[in-house]
N, C-alpha and C positions, 0 to 999 in steps of 0.2 A: 439467505438464512445460513447460519452456521450450525452444524450438528455436532454434538459431542462437547468435549472439553475445549473451551475457548477463552477462559479467564475473563478478565474485565474488558469492557468496551470503553475506551478512553477517547476523548476528542483531541483535537489539536488546537491549542489556544493561539490567538493572535492572527487568525485568518478571518476575512470577511465571509459572510455567507456565500457570496458569489465565488470567491477564491476556493473555498472548501468544495462547493458543488462542482466547479470546473475540474478540480483535481480528482474528485471522486468519479466523475464521468470519464475522465481520461483513464483512470485506473480500471474501471469496469470494462472499457473497450479493450484494454490490454489483457485483462483476465479472460474475457470471452474469446479473444484471438488465441490465447494460450490453450484454452479448453478445446477449441476446434482443432488446433494443430498438434497438441500433445495430450490428447484425451487420456484420462486415467492416471496421469503423472502428478506427483506432488510438486508444489511450487511455493516459493517464498517471495517476498517483496524484492529481494536482491536478484532473483531470477528474471523478474519483469523489468526492473529499473536500475540494475547494477551492471557491471561488466561492460559489454559493448553499448549498453543503454545508459551509461553513467552520466553523460552530459544532458542535463535537464533544460538547457537553454532553449527558449522558444516553446516550452511545454507548460501546462498549468502547474506542474510540480515545482517549477522554479521558485515559487513563492515560499516554499518550505525552506529552501537554502537562504533566500534573501532575508527571511524572518530571523534566522540565526545570525547572519552577518550583521543585521541591524542591531543585534544585541552586543556587537563588538567582538564576536568570536573569530578566531583565526580560521583560515580555509579548511584545514583538516577537521577541526572540531565542528565547524558549521556543517560540513558534509556528513559527519557522523550523526549529529543531532537531527539533521534533515532526513537521514535514512531511518532513524527511529520514529520520527513523525510520520514518515511514509508508511511504516509498518502499522502504526496505530490507525492511520487513515484507511489503509487497505482492510484491516479487520473490521472497522466500522462500515465500510462500503459493502463488504460481503455479508455482514450481519444484517444490514438493512435491505439487502437484495431479496425481492419477493419472487423472482422468476426462477432462480436456480438455488440449489442447496450445495453447501460445501462442508466437507469433513475437515476437521482441524486437529493438528497435533503439534506438540512442542518438542523440538530436538535441540537440546542445550539452550541457547539464548534465542534460537530462531523459531518462529511460528511458521508452520507450513499448512497448505490447504490443498484440497483435491475436490474437483467437481463430482457430485453424486447425482448421477442421472436418475430420474424417477418421475 
């Protein structure tokens, strides 16, 4: 569940239900790990799946990149679009989560979240 201002919940087109669920499960695992290890800190999709975690090969998130490459996009554009899709999917994943609540805020173009214990 997301508390506060979270804008619209948008899906990611072009994924099978199994691909979407696999990516959401993977994301939720990363979020729970982040909450355990960095409790009380804000995070964004790039904190979980960017930087040192940039290579999505062998993960369920790879389909987001492959979907964009399948549209004929060059590598950098496919990476950028896959990152945006990951952001939409993360928001949907947290919104649908019934076990934990997350506060949300927008900083520039970045959506951030924080676990709200309760």
